[in-house]
C-alpha angles and dihedrals in degrees: 000000000000131000124203135186135165104291097180112101093188130047130192119250103009144005124323113291088226122050091181120137128218087261091054093050095047092049089052089051093048095047093042093048094050090051092053091049102049095108090054109018094165096054110126117261129214115184121206110191136177128205112314087007088072093058088046088053094050093049091047090054092046090052090047090051088055096053097080096111109036107020108023092165087070092048086068090078092060091043096050094047112113101170151346133218113203120197115191095338113164095223091170094039132258126231106231086180102070117156093275090046090053091055090044091046090050091052091044092054090053088049092051106266123130131185127228092244093195094063094041091051092051091053095053114111086233092056110132091203093052091050090050091049091051090051096047098040098058095059090044092053093044092049093050093041090230116183106231130186124186126194125192137170114286093203128044122257116247095222088056094052090264092301124148124228092260098048 
């Protein structure tokens, strides 16, 4: 199964089409996945996530974990998960608003682009929500004995002054 959402944080001529937060997107993933699995809710799950999708996956699993009391049917997603593969997920955040980005963003606003600030704020290394998610996710993964692989760039990206995602 695949899950998609609006990945563009900027849109031409106006504000972002989607004002969804990472929490909104993760809830959509969790509910949609539960609906698709109703005929076999205990079937093992393996998530493969890229970039922001990794944060969305972690948040969906965190929310599933918390559904034990009031929505136990959503808890089955957490319980059925066996592993996760992350590709380029900014686990510690990434600042998409570096100095060059600030200049470009200013020019983009003049030209009619507008970012989804909720998504940008969630991805910042200083994001409280991202820090909480990191702190909560590790114990969950350990408790369930999930197999996790995480792949990042080996070389820096020229547009980021040759920095890697983690740095």
